[in-house]
C-alpha positions in Angstrom: 0.0 0.0 0.0 1.5 3.3 -1.0 2.3 5.8 1.8 2.4 8.8 -0.6 0.7 9.7 -3.9 1.8 7.9 -7.0 3.6 10.1 -9.6 4.7 9.3 -13.2 8.2 7.9 -13.5 8.5 6.9 -17.1 6.7 5.7 -20.2 7.4 2.3 -21.7 6.2 0.7 -24.9 4.2 -2.2 -23.5 2.4 -3.4 -20.4 4.8 -6.3 -20.1 7.8 -3.9 -20.0 6.0 -1.9 -17.4 5.3 -4.9 -15.2 9.0 -5.9 -15.5 10.0 -2.4 -14.4 7.5 -2.5 -11.5 8.9 -5.9 -10.4 12.5 -4.4 -10.5 11.4 -1.4 -8.4 9.5 -3.6 -6.0 12.6 -5.7 -5.4 14.2 -2.5 -4.0 11.2 -1.8 -1.8 9.8 0.9 -4.1 6.0 0.8 -4.5 5.2 1.1 -8.2 2.2 0.5 -10.6 1.5 0.6 -14.3 -1.3 2.6 -16.0 -2.5 2.0 -19.5 -1.8 -0.7 -22.1 -5.0 -2.5 -21.3 -6.5 -3.7 -24.5 -8.0 -7.0 -25.7 -5.7 -6.7 -28.7 -1.9 -7.1 -28.5 -1.2 -3.6 -29.7 1.8 -1.7 -28.4 1.0 1.6 -26.8 2.4 3.9 -24.1 2.2 2.5 -20.6 3.0 4.8 -17.7 5.0 3.5 -14.7 4.1 5.3 -11.5 6.0 5.4 -8.2 5.4 6.8 -4.7 6.2 10.5 -4.8 8.7 10.3 -1.9 10.6 7.5 -3.6 10.7 8.9 -7.1 14.3 10.1 -6.8 15.4 6.6 -5.6 13.5 5.1 -8.6 15.2 7.4 -11.1 18.6 6.6 -9.7 17.8 2.9 -9.9 16.8 3.2 -13.5 19.9 5.2 -14.3 22.1 2.6 -12.6 20.4 -0.2 -14.5 20.9 1.6 -17.8 24.7 2.1 -17.1 25.9 -0.5 -14.5 29.5 1.0 -14.7 28.3 4.5 -13.6 28.9 5.3 -10.0 25.7 6.0 -7.9 24.4 9.5 -8.3 26.4 10.1 -11.5 24.6 12.8 -13.5 26.1 11.5 -16.7 24.2 8.2 -16.4 
């Protein structure tokens, strides 16, 4: 159960990709959810990943670290 409002973190191209990202964030204790991408047809479309407002910075750092595992934590170049 979120302790603060959910805010947008990023857009991904499919619901599956969003659910994978939510699982990754959840593994770090960050509450996240997906919004969008619900259709009876397998059409790609934007899916929004939401996180708790008070953990949004942590979530962004985690995404940056996952994108560039060689970058030190907090590196603005990531």
